[in-house]
Every structure is written in C-alpha cells, then in structure tokens.
N, CA, C and O atoms as a CHARMM CRD file, in Angstrom:
* protein
*
  324
    1    1 MET  N     33.59500  19.86200 -32.39600 PROA 1      0.00000
    2    1 MET  CA    35.01400  19.64300 -32.70400 PROA 1      0.00000
    3    1 MET  C     35.19300  18.59600 -33.78200 PROA 1      0.00000
    4    1 MET  O     36.10400  18.72600 -34.60000 PROA 1      0.00000
    5    2 LYS  N     34.39900  17.60400 -33.82000 PROA 2      0.00000
    6    2 LYS  CA    34.66400  16.53200 -34.82900 PROA 2      0.00000
    7    2 LYS  C     34.39300  17.00500 -36.30900 PROA 2      0.00000
    8    2 LYS  O     34.97800  16.54200 -37.28900 PROA 2      0.00000
    9    3 LYS  N     33.38800  18.03000 -36.34300 PROA 3      0.00000
   10    3 LYS  CA    33.13200  18.59900 -37.75700 PROA 3      0.00000
   11    3 LYS  C     34.22700  19.54400 -38.15700 PROA 3      0.00000
   12    3 LYS  O     34.47300  19.74300 -39.34600 PROA 3      0.00000
   13    4 ILE  N     34.91400  20.15500 -37.15100 PROA 4      0.00000
   14    4 ILE  CA    36.03800  21.00200 -37.63400 PROA 4      0.00000
   15    4 ILE  C     37.18100  20.17800 -38.10000 PROA 4      0.00000
   16    4 ILE  O     37.86500  20.53300 -39.05900 PROA 4      0.00000
   17    5 VAL  N     37.40800  19.04500 -37.41600 PROA 5      0.00000
   18    5 VAL  CA    38.46100  18.15200 -37.88500 PROA 5      0.00000
   19    5 VAL  C     38.18200  17.54800 -39.26700 PROA 5      0.00000
   20    5 VAL  O     39.07200  17.41300 -40.10600 PROA 5      0.00000
   21    6 THR  N     36.90300  17.19100 -39.46700 PROA 6      0.00000
   22    6 THR  CA    36.45300  16.67600 -40.70200 PROA 6      0.00000
   23    6 THR  C     36.66100  17.68300 -41.85700 PROA 6      0.00000
   24    6 THR  O     37.22000  17.38000 -42.91100 PROA 6      0.00000
   25    7 TYR  N     36.15600  18.92700 -41.56700 PROA 7      0.00000
   26    7 TYR  CA    36.39100  19.94200 -42.59000 PROA 7      0.00000
   27    7 TYR  C     37.79100  20.25200 -42.89400 PROA 7      0.00000
   28    7 TYR  O     38.13300  20.42000 -44.06500 PROA 7      0.00000
   29    8 THR  N     38.71000  20.34900 -41.82800 PROA 8      0.00000
   30    8 THR  CA    40.01800  20.59600 -41.93300 PROA 8      0.00000
   31    8 THR  C     40.66500  19.44000 -42.75900 PROA 8      0.00000
   32    8 THR  O     41.45300  19.73900 -43.65500 PROA 8      0.00000
   33    9 ALA  N     40.37700  18.16700 -42.50800 PROA 9      0.00000
   34    9 ALA  CA    40.96700  17.13600 -43.24800 PROA 9      0.00000
   35    9 ALA  C     40.41200  17.16100 -44.66400 PROA 9      0.00000
   36    9 ALA  O     41.19100  16.80300 -45.54700 PROA 9      0.00000
   37   10 THR  N     39.14800  17.53900 -45.02600 PROA 10     0.00000
   38   10 THR  CA    38.75100  17.55200 -46.20200 PROA 10     0.00000
   39   10 THR  C     39.36300  18.70700 -47.08500 PROA 10     0.00000
   40   10 THR  O     39.63200  18.49500 -48.26700 PROA 10     0.00000
   41   11 ALA  N     39.56800  19.87300 -46.52100 PROA 11     0.00000
   42   11 ALA  CA    40.26600  21.00900 -47.11600 PROA 11     0.00000
   43   11 ALA  C     41.72000  20.73100 -47.47700 PROA 11     0.00000
   44   11 ALA  O     42.23500  21.12000 -48.52500 PROA 11     0.00000
   45   12 PHE  N     42.35200  20.01800 -46.52100 PROA 12     0.00000
   46   12 PHE  CA    43.62900  19.45000 -46.76000 PROA 12     0.00000
   47   12 PHE  C     43.76000  18.59300 -47.94700 PROA 12     0.00000
   48   12 PHE  O     44.62600  18.78500 -48.80100 PROA 12     0.00000
   49   13 ALA  N     42.92800  17.68300 -47.99200 PROA 13     0.00000
   50   13 ALA  CA    42.92900  16.67900 -49.22000 PROA 13     0.00000
   51   13 ALA  C     42.58100  17.33500 -50.43800 PROA 13     0.00000
   52   13 ALA  O     43.14200  16.97100 -51.47100 PROA 13     0.00000
   53   14 LEU  N     41.63700  18.35600 -50.46700 PROA 14     0.00000
   54   14 LEU  CA    41.57900  19.13000 -51.59100 PROA 14     0.00000
   55   14 LEU  C     42.64900  19.91600 -52.08400 PROA 14     0.00000
   56   14 LEU  O     42.85700  20.02800 -53.29200 PROA 14     0.00000
   57   15 THR  N     43.38600  20.50300 -51.15700 PROA 15     0.00000
   58   15 THR  CA    44.54100  21.24400 -51.42700 PROA 15     0.00000
   59   15 THR  C     45.60300  20.45800 -52.01700 PROA 15     0.00000
   60   15 THR  O     46.27700  20.91100 -52.94200 PROA 15     0.00000
   61   16 LEU  N     45.81000  19.15900 -51.47100 PROA 16     0.00000
   62   16 LEU  CA    46.87400  18.31700 -52.08500 PROA 16     0.00000
   63   16 LEU  C     46.40800  17.89900 -53.51300 PROA 16     0.00000
   64   16 LEU  O     47.27400  17.84900 -54.38600 PROA 16     0.00000
   65   17 ALA  N     45.22500  17.62000 -53.80600 PROA 17     0.00000
   66   17 ALA  CA    44.68800  17.26600 -55.00400 PROA 17     0.00000
   67   17 ALA  C     44.94000  18.49200 -56.10400 PROA 17     0.00000
   68   17 ALA  O     45.37100  18.27300 -57.23600 PROA 17     0.00000
   69   18 ALA  N     44.65000  19.64400 -55.66300 PROA 18     0.00000
   70   18 ALA  CA    44.75800  20.90300 -56.49200 PROA 18     0.00000
   71   18 ALA  C     46.25900  21.13800 -56.68200 PROA 18     0.00000
   72   18 ALA  O     46.63900  21.69000 -57.71400 PROA 18     0.00000
   73   19 THR  N     47.14900  20.74400 -55.73000 PROA 19     0.00000
   74   19 THR  CA    48.60500  20.95700 -55.94400 PROA 19     0.00000
   75   19 THR  C     49.15700  19.88800 -56.96700 PROA 19     0.00000
   76   19 THR  O     49.96000  20.22100 -57.83900 PROA 19     0.00000
   77   20 ALA  N     48.73500  18.69500 -56.84200 PROA 20     0.00000
   78   20 ALA  CA    49.05100  17.64100 -57.79100 PROA 20     0.00000
   79   20 ALA  C     48.65400  18.03700 -59.26100 PROA 20     0.00000
   80   20 ALA  O     49.42400  17.86300 -60.20600 PROA 20     0.00000
   81   21 VAL  N     47.41000  18.57800 -59.38600 PROA 21     0.00000
   82   21 VAL  CA    46.94000  18.90500 -60.67600 PROA 21     0.00000
   83   21 VAL  C     47.73300  20.14500 -61.28800 PROA 21     0.00000
   84   21 VAL  O     48.05000  20.22900 -62.47500 PROA 21     0.00000
   85   22 SER  N     47.98300  21.00700 -60.40000 PROA 22     0.00000
   86   22 SER  CA    48.80900  22.25700 -60.79600 PROA 22     0.00000
   87   22 SER  C     50.32400  21.84400 -61.21600 PROA 22     0.00000
   88   22 SER  O     50.97500  22.32100 -62.14500 PROA 22     0.00000
   89   23 ALA  N     50.69100  20.90900 -60.36300 PROA 23     0.00000
   90   23 ALA  CA    52.19100  20.42600 -60.71300 PROA 23     0.00000
   91   23 ALA  C     52.20100  19.85600 -62.07000 PROA 23     0.00000
   92   23 ALA  O     53.08200  20.13700 -62.88300 PROA 23     0.00000
   93   24 GLN  N     51.14500  18.99100 -62.33800 PROA 24     0.00000
   94   24 GLN  CA    50.97500  18.24300 -63.52600 PROA 24     0.00000
   95   24 GLN  C     51.00600  19.16200 -64.71200 PROA 24     0.00000
   96   24 GLN  O     51.75800  18.95400 -65.66500 PROA 24     0.00000
   97   25 SER  N     50.09700  20.28900 -64.63900 PROA 25     0.00000
   98   25 SER  CA    50.03700  21.14400 -65.74900 PROA 25     0.00000
   99   25 SER  C     51.33100  22.00500 -66.08400 PROA 25     0.00000
  100   25 SER  O     51.63200  22.41300 -67.20500 PROA 25     0.00000
  101   26 GLU  N     52.03100  22.20400 -64.92400 PROA 26     0.00000
  102   26 GLU  CA    53.39600  22.80200 -65.05000 PROA 26     0.00000
  103   26 GLU  C     54.48400  21.91400 -65.71000 PROA 26     0.00000
  104   26 GLU  O     55.37800  22.38500 -66.41300 PROA 26     0.00000
  105   27 ILE  N     54.34100  20.59900 -65.43200 PROA 27     0.00000
  106   27 ILE  CA    55.22000  19.72200 -65.94300 PROA 27     0.00000
  107   27 ILE  C     54.96200  19.19200 -67.38800 PROA 27     0.00000
  108   27 ILE  O     55.89400  18.77800 -68.07700 PROA 27     0.00000
  109   28 ASP  N     53.72100  19.21500 -67.81300 PROA 28     0.00000
  110   28 ASP  CA    53.15400  18.65800 -68.94100 PROA 28     0.00000
  111   28 ASP  C     53.55100  19.53900 -70.16100 PROA 28     0.00000
  112   28 ASP  O     52.74600  20.33800 -70.63800 PROA 28     0.00000
  113   29 ALA  N     54.78700  19.38100 -70.64900 PROA 29     0.00000
  114   29 ALA  CA    55.29700  20.20400 -71.67100 PROA 29     0.00000
  115   29 ALA  C     54.48500  20.14300 -72.98400 PROA 29     0.00000
  116   29 ALA  O     54.44300  21.18800 -73.63400 PROA 29     0.00000
  117   30 ASP  N     53.87400  19.12400 -73.43300 PROA 30     0.00000
  118   30 ASP  CA    53.12000  18.98200 -74.69300 PROA 30     0.00000
  119   30 ASP  C     51.66500  19.20400 -74.51700 PROA 30     0.00000
  120   30 ASP  O     50.91200  19.19700 -75.49100 PROA 30     0.00000
  121   31 GLY  N     51.22400  19.41100 -73.25000 PROA 31     0.00000
  122   31 GLY  CA    49.80100  19.79000 -73.04800 PROA 31     0.00000
  123   31 GLY  C     48.82100  18.70700 -73.16800 PROA 31     0.00000
  124   31 GLY  O     47.62100  18.97500 -73.24000 PROA 31     0.00000
  125   32 ASP  N     49.29500  17.38200 -73.19800 PROA 32     0.00000
  126   32 ASP  CA    48.34300  16.35700 -73.58100 PROA 32     0.00000
  127   32 ASP  C     47.56700  15.88500 -72.30000 PROA 32     0.00000
  128   32 ASP  O     46.67200  15.05500 -72.45800 PROA 32     0.00000
  129   33 GLY  N     47.82100  16.30800 -71.16500 PROA 33     0.00000
  130   33 GLY  CA    47.20600  15.94000 -69.90900 PROA 33     0.00000
  131   33 GLY  C     47.78800  14.65400 -69.21800 PROA 33     0.00000
  132   33 GLY  O     47.30200  14.18800 -68.18800 PROA 33     0.00000
  133   34 LEU  N     48.90500  14.10500 -69.89400 PROA 34     0.00000
  134   34 LEU  CA    49.54000  13.11500 -69.35100 PROA 34     0.00000
  135   34 LEU  C     51.14100  13.34700 -69.27500 PROA 34     0.00000
  136   34 LEU  O     51.71900  14.06000 -70.09500 PROA 34     0.00000
  137   35 LEU  N     51.74600  12.74100 -68.31300 PROA 35     0.00000
  138   35 LEU  CA    53.13500  12.92700 -68.14100 PROA 35     0.00000
  139   35 LEU  C     53.98800  11.85800 -68.57300 PROA 35     0.00000
  140   35 LEU  O     53.86600  10.74000 -68.07200 PROA 35     0.00000
  141   36 SER  N     54.88800  12.11400 -69.50700 PROA 36     0.00000
  142   36 SER  CA    55.82900  11.04300 -69.99200 PROA 36     0.00000
  143   36 SER  C     57.05900  10.90600 -69.10800 PROA 36     0.00000
  144   36 SER  O     57.28900  11.73000 -68.22300 PROA 36     0.00000
  145   37 TYR  N     57.79800   9.93300 -69.33400 PROA 37     0.00000
  146   37 TYR  CA    58.95200   9.79500 -68.55300 PROA 37     0.00000
  147   37 TYR  C     59.84000  10.95300 -68.62400 PROA 37     0.00000
  148   37 TYR  O     60.41200  11.36700 -67.61600 PROA 37     0.00000
  149   38 ASN  N     59.98900  11.52800 -69.84700 PROA 38     0.00000
  150   38 ASN  CA    60.91300  12.60100 -70.15400 PROA 38     0.00000
  151   38 ASN  C     60.37800  13.81400 -69.54500 PROA 38     0.00000
  152   38 ASN  O     61.19700  14.64600 -69.15600 PROA 38     0.00000
  153   39 GLU  N     59.10800  14.05100 -69.39800 PROA 39     0.00000
  154   39 GLU  CA    58.49200  15.30900 -68.70700 PROA 39     0.00000
  155   39 GLU  C     58.76900  15.19500 -67.22800 PROA 39     0.00000
  156   39 GLU  O     59.13100  16.19600 -66.60900 PROA 39     0.00000
  157   40 LEU  N     58.60800  13.95400 -66.59000 PROA 40     0.00000
  158   40 LEU  CA    58.84500  13.80200 -65.22000 PROA 40     0.00000
  159   40 LEU  C     60.37700  13.95400 -65.01000 PROA 40     0.00000
  160   40 LEU  O     60.79400  14.59000 -64.04100 PROA 40     0.00000
  161   41 LEU  N     61.24200  13.36300 -65.93000 PROA 41     0.00000
  162   41 LEU  CA    62.61200  13.52900 -65.63100 PROA 41     0.00000
  163   41 LEU  C     63.06600  14.90000 -65.62400 PROA 41     0.00000
  164   41 LEU  O     63.97000  15.24000 -64.86100 PROA 41     0.00000
  165   42 ALA  N     62.44900  15.80700 -66.50000 PROA 42     0.00000
  166   42 ALA  CA    62.87200  17.22500 -66.52400 PROA 42     0.00000
  167   42 ALA  C     62.48600  17.93200 -65.17200 PROA 42     0.00000
  168   42 ALA  O     63.15900  18.84800 -64.70100 PROA 42     0.00000
  169   43 ALA  N     61.38300  17.44800 -64.60600 PROA 43     0.00000
  170   43 ALA  CA    60.93700  18.06600 -63.26600 PROA 43     0.00000
  171   43 ALA  C     61.57400  17.56600 -62.07300 PROA 43     0.00000
  172   43 ALA  O     61.71200  18.25500 -61.06200 PROA 43     0.00000
  173   44 TYR  N     62.01400  16.21300 -62.19600 PROA 44     0.00000
  174   44 TYR  CA    62.54200  15.41700 -61.22300 PROA 44     0.00000
  175   44 TYR  C     63.87600  14.65800 -61.68800 PROA 44     0.00000
  176   44 TYR  O     63.85500  13.46600 -61.99500 PROA 44     0.00000
  177   45 PRO  N     65.00100  15.41800 -61.71400 PROA 45     0.00000
  178   45 PRO  CA    66.20500  14.90600 -62.37700 PROA 45     0.00000
  179   45 PRO  C     66.53600  13.50000 -61.76800 PROA 45     0.00000
  180   45 PRO  O     67.18000  12.70100 -62.44800 PROA 45     0.00000
  181   46 ALA  N     66.12000  13.17800 -60.51600 PROA 46     0.00000
  182   46 ALA  CA    66.49600  11.99200 -59.88100 PROA 46     0.00000
  183   46 ALA  C     65.53600  10.73800 -60.31900 PROA 46     0.00000
  184   46 ALA  O     65.62900   9.59600 -59.86800 PROA 46     0.00000
  185   47 MET  N     64.67700  11.15600 -61.21000 PROA 47     0.00000
  186   47 MET  CA    63.66600  10.06000 -61.67300 PROA 47     0.00000
  187   47 MET  C     64.44300   8.92800 -62.38000 PROA 47     0.00000
  188   47 MET  O     65.36700   9.12200 -63.16900 PROA 47     0.00000
  189   48 THR  N     63.95200   7.70100 -62.00000 PROA 48     0.00000
  190   48 THR  CA    64.48200   6.63900 -62.84300 PROA 48     0.00000
  191   48 THR  C     63.40500   5.84100 -63.47900 PROA 48     0.00000
  192   48 THR  O     62.25700   5.96900 -63.05200 PROA 48     0.00000
  193   49 GLU  N     63.66500   5.02500 -64.46500 PROA 49     0.00000
  194   49 GLU  CA    62.69200   4.29600 -65.07400 PROA 49     0.00000
  195   49 GLU  C     61.89200   3.39300 -64.04500 PROA 49     0.00000
  196   49 GLU  O     60.68400   3.18000 -64.15200 PROA 49     0.00000
  197   50 GLU  N     62.63800   2.91900 -63.10600 PROA 50     0.00000
  198   50 GLU  CA    62.03400   2.09200 -61.98700 PROA 50     0.00000
  199   50 GLU  C     60.94600   2.92700 -61.35800 PROA 50     0.00000
  200   50 GLU  O     59.79500   2.52600 -61.18700 PROA 50     0.00000
  201   51 ASN  N     61.42500   4.18700 -61.00900 PROA 51     0.00000
  202   51 ASN  CA    60.39800   5.14900 -60.29500 PROA 51     0.00000
  203   51 ASN  C     59.15300   5.43200 -61.21000 PROA 51     0.00000
  204   51 ASN  O     58.01400   5.36700 -60.74500 PROA 51     0.00000
  205   52 PHE  N     59.38300   5.72800 -62.44000 PROA 52     0.00000
  206   52 PHE  CA    58.36700   5.96400 -63.45000 PROA 52     0.00000
  207   52 PHE  C     57.30800   4.80600 -63.49000 PROA 52     0.00000
  208   52 PHE  O     56.09300   4.99800 -63.43600 PROA 52     0.00000
  209   53 THR  N     57.94500   3.52800 -63.59600 PROA 53     0.00000
  210   53 THR  CA    57.08800   2.43300 -63.71800 PROA 53     0.00000
  211   53 THR  C     56.23700   2.14500 -62.49400 PROA 53     0.00000
  212   53 THR  O     55.12700   1.62600 -62.60700 PROA 53     0.00000
  213   54 ALA  N     56.78300   2.49900 -61.27600 PROA 54     0.00000
  214   54 ALA  CA    56.04700   2.26500 -60.04900 PROA 54     0.00000
  215   54 ALA  C     54.85700   3.36200 -59.98100 PROA 54     0.00000
  216   54 ALA  O     53.80300   3.08100 -59.41000 PROA 54     0.00000
  217   55 ILE  N     55.04600   4.49000 -60.52300 PROA 55     0.00000
  218   55 ILE  CA    54.14800   5.49600 -60.38900 PROA 55     0.00000
  219   55 ILE  C     53.01700   5.25800 -61.49800 PROA 55     0.00000
  220   55 ILE  O     51.82600   5.37200 -61.20800 PROA 55     0.00000
  221   56 ASP  N     53.41100   4.95500 -62.65100 PROA 56     0.00000
  222   56 ASP  CA    52.50900   4.39900 -63.80900 PROA 56     0.00000
  223   56 ASP  C     51.77900   3.17500 -63.47600 PROA 56     0.00000
  224   56 ASP  O     52.04900   2.10400 -64.02000 PROA 56     0.00000
  225   57 THR  N     50.85600   3.30800 -62.58800 PROA 57     0.00000
  226   57 THR  CA    50.22300   2.05000 -62.03200 PROA 57     0.00000
  227   57 THR  C     49.37200   1.38100 -63.03700 PROA 57     0.00000
  228   57 THR  O     49.16900   0.18800 -62.81200 PROA 57     0.00000
  229   58 ASN  N     48.82300   1.88700 -64.10500 PROA 58     0.00000
  230   58 ASN  CA    48.16300   1.20800 -65.14800 PROA 58     0.00000
  231   58 ASN  C     48.85000   0.89400 -66.31500 PROA 58     0.00000
  232   58 ASN  O     48.27600   0.47200 -67.31900 PROA 58     0.00000
  233   59 SER  N     50.15700   1.09400 -66.23100 PROA 59     0.00000
  234   59 SER  CA    51.17700   0.60500 -67.20800 PROA 59     0.00000
  235   59 SER  C     50.86600   1.01800 -68.70100 PROA 59     0.00000
  236   59 SER  O     51.08200   0.28700 -69.66700 PROA 59     0.00000
  237   60 ASP  N     50.35100   2.23900 -68.75700 PROA 60     0.00000
  238   60 ASP  CA    50.04900   2.79200 -70.14100 PROA 60     0.00000
  239   60 ASP  C     51.10100   3.64100 -70.70300 PROA 60     0.00000
  240   60 ASP  O     50.95100   4.25100 -71.76200 PROA 60     0.00000
  241   61 GLY  N     52.28800   3.68700 -69.91400 PROA 61     0.00000
  242   61 GLY  CA    53.42100   4.48200 -70.49200 PROA 61     0.00000
  243   61 GLY  C     53.29600   5.95600 -70.19900 PROA 61     0.00000
  244   61 GLY  O     54.08800   6.73000 -70.73500 PROA 61     0.00000
  245   62 ALA  N     52.40100   6.37900 -69.42500 PROA 62     0.00000
  246   62 ALA  CA    52.08500   7.84900 -69.08600 PROA 62     0.00000
  247   62 ALA  C     51.49400   7.87500 -67.70400 PROA 62     0.00000
  248   62 ALA  O     50.85300   6.94200 -67.21900 PROA 62     0.00000
  249   63 VAL  N     51.77900   9.10500 -67.06000 PROA 63     0.00000
  250   63 VAL  CA    51.31200   9.17500 -65.66100 PROA 63     0.00000
  251   63 VAL  C     50.13200  10.29000 -65.78200 PROA 63     0.00000
  252   63 VAL  O     50.36600  11.40900 -66.23800 PROA 63     0.00000
  253   64 ASP  N     48.99600   9.93600 -65.38700 PROA 64     0.00000
  254   64 ASP  CA    47.81300  10.80800 -65.38200 PROA 64     0.00000
  255   64 ASP  C     47.69700  11.52600 -64.02500 PROA 64     0.00000
  256   64 ASP  O     48.47700  11.28400 -63.10400 PROA 64     0.00000
  257   65 ALA  N     46.65700  12.45300 -63.93200 PROA 65     0.00000
  258   65 ALA  CA    46.56200  13.15500 -62.75300 PROA 65     0.00000
  259   65 ALA  C     46.26900  12.30300 -61.52200 PROA 65     0.00000
  260   65 ALA  O     46.81700  12.61500 -60.46500 PROA 65     0.00000
  261   66 ASP  N     45.47800  11.29000 -61.57200 PROA 66     0.00000
  262   66 ASP  CA    45.29800  10.30700 -60.43600 PROA 66     0.00000
  263   66 ASP  C     46.56900   9.67600 -60.01400 PROA 66     0.00000
  264   66 ASP  O     46.90500   9.70000 -58.83000 PROA 66     0.00000
  265   67 GLU  N     47.29600   9.10900 -60.93300 PROA 67     0.00000
  266   67 GLU  CA    48.56200   8.56500 -60.56600 PROA 67     0.00000
  267   67 GLU  C     49.55700   9.46900 -59.97000 PROA 67     0.00000
  268   67 GLU  O     50.31700   9.10100 -59.07500 PROA 67     0.00000
  269   68 LEU  N     49.54900  10.70200 -60.49000 PROA 68     0.00000
  270   68 LEU  CA    50.52300  11.75800 -59.85800 PROA 68     0.00000
  271   68 LEU  C     50.06200  12.09500 -58.42500 PROA 68     0.00000
  272   68 LEU  O     50.88400  12.27500 -57.52700 PROA 68     0.00000
  273   69 LYS  N     48.68600  12.18000 -58.22300 PROA 69     0.00000
  274   69 LYS  CA    48.28100  12.38700 -56.89100 PROA 69     0.00000
  275   69 LYS  C     48.68600  11.36700 -55.96100 PROA 69     0.00000
  276   69 LYS  O     49.18600  11.63700 -54.86900 PROA 69     0.00000
  277   70 VAL  N     48.46700  10.13000 -56.40000 PROA 70     0.00000
  278   70 VAL  CA    48.77300   8.93500 -55.45000 PROA 70     0.00000
  279   70 VAL  C     50.32900   9.02900 -55.21000 PROA 70     0.00000
  280   70 VAL  O     50.78500   8.87900 -54.07600 PROA 70     0.00000
  281   71 ALA  N     51.09000   9.26600 -56.23800 PROA 71     0.00000
  282   71 ALA  CA    52.56200   9.21800 -56.01100 PROA 71     0.00000
  283   71 ALA  C     52.97100  10.39800 -55.21900 PROA 71     0.00000
  284   71 ALA  O     53.86300  10.25000 -54.38400 PROA 71     0.00000
  285   72 THR  N     52.39300  11.60600 -55.39600 PROA 72     0.00000
  286   72 THR  CA    52.77900  12.67600 -54.52200 PROA 72     0.00000
  287   72 THR  C     52.34200  12.42900 -53.02600 PROA 72     0.00000
  288   72 THR  O     53.13700  12.68700 -52.12200 PROA 72     0.00000
  289   73 ASP  N     51.09500  11.93500 -52.75900 PROA 73     0.00000
  290   73 ASP  CA    50.66400  11.63200 -51.37200 PROA 73     0.00000
  291   73 ASP  C     51.52800  10.59700 -50.77700 PROA 73     0.00000
  292   73 ASP  O     51.76600  10.63700 -49.57000 PROA 73     0.00000
  293   74 ALA  N     52.03700   9.63600 -51.56300 PROA 74     0.00000
  294   74 ALA  CA    52.78800   8.56300 -51.02000 PROA 74     0.00000
  295   74 ALA  C     54.38300   8.86200 -50.90400 PROA 74     0.00000
  296   74 ALA  O     55.19700   8.07600 -50.42000 PROA 74     0.00000
  297   75 GLY  N     54.65600  10.05300 -51.40000 PROA 75     0.00000
  298   75 GLY  CA    56.10100  10.46300 -51.40100 PROA 75     0.00000
  299   75 GLY  C     56.94600   9.58200 -52.35400 PROA 75     0.00000
  300   75 GLY  O     58.10400   9.25700 -52.09200 PROA 75     0.00000
  301   76 MET  N     56.31200   9.23200 -53.43500 PROA 76     0.00000
  302   76 MET  CA    57.00100   8.41100 -54.46600 PROA 76     0.00000
  303   76 MET  C     57.87200   9.20700 -55.42100 PROA 76     0.00000
  304   76 MET  O     58.68500   8.64400 -56.15400 PROA 76     0.00000
  305   77 LEU  N     57.69700  10.49200 -55.40700 PROA 77     0.00000
  306   77 LEU  CA    58.49400  11.35500 -56.40800 PROA 77     0.00000
  307   77 LEU  C     59.86300  11.48100 -55.85200 PROA 77     0.00000
  308   77 LEU  O     60.01900  11.91600 -54.71100 PROA 77     0.00000
  309   78 PRO  N     60.92400  11.10500 -56.64000 PROA 78     0.00000
  310   78 PRO  CA    62.27200  11.23500 -56.13500 PROA 78     0.00000
  311   78 PRO  C     62.65800  12.53100 -55.97400 PROA 78     0.00000
  312   78 PRO  O     62.24400  13.43900 -56.69500 PROA 78     0.00000
  313   79 THR  N     63.56100  12.70200 -54.91500 PROA 79     0.00000
  314   79 THR  CA    64.26700  14.07000 -54.65000 PROA 79     0.00000
  315   79 THR  C     65.71200  13.90500 -54.72400 PROA 79     0.00000
  316   79 THR  O     66.23400  12.80400 -54.54600 PROA 79     0.00000
  317   80 GLU  N     66.39500  14.99200 -54.98800 PROA 80     0.00000
  318   80 GLU  CA    67.88000  15.09200 -55.01500 PROA 80     0.00000
  319   80 GLU  C     68.37100  14.79800 -53.69900 PROA 80     0.00000
  320   80 GLU  O     67.70000  15.11800 -52.71800 PROA 80     0.00000
  321   81 GLY  N     69.53400  14.19000 -53.57600 PROA 81     0.00000
  322   81 GLY  CA    70.26800  14.10600 -52.28800 PROA 81     0.00000
  323   81 GLY  C     70.28200  12.83600 -51.86900 PROA 81     0.00000
  324   81 GLY  O     70.84300  12.54000 -50.81400 PROA 81     0.00000
C-alpha cells in the first residue's frame, strides 16, 4: 500500500511539473524560455507587478520554469474574480 501511495504521489508531482512547463511554453511569446511580466500579464490579466516580483524569486526580471512551477504549486498565479 505504501508503494502505491508513493508511486501515485510521484506521478502527481511529475504531472504538475509537466503542466507548468507546458503552460510556460504556451505563454512564452518570444520563445526565450523565460516569462516576462507582459507575457504573464497576457495569460493572467489580474497579474500585478507585485505578483510578478513575488514569483520572480531570483529577481532577474523573468520567470523561469522552476519559478513558474513553485508559483503554480503555491497558488501564486492570480485569478480573475
């Protein structure tokens, strides 16, 4: 039973990671592998500069795949409403 739970948790984590990468490639308008504030704003109209700064944890002015995954997992991407 413990192995089934471990396998299920691992599969779920891999699915989340793949979803974040897929979402990034769909949002990445210029194809540079990074998401700018404007690219995220186009995908998430409720995005603020404050949200972007919180997601951009290394403060390089762009969101990479790892930062997007962390933000997605933590529910940091803004939603309308």
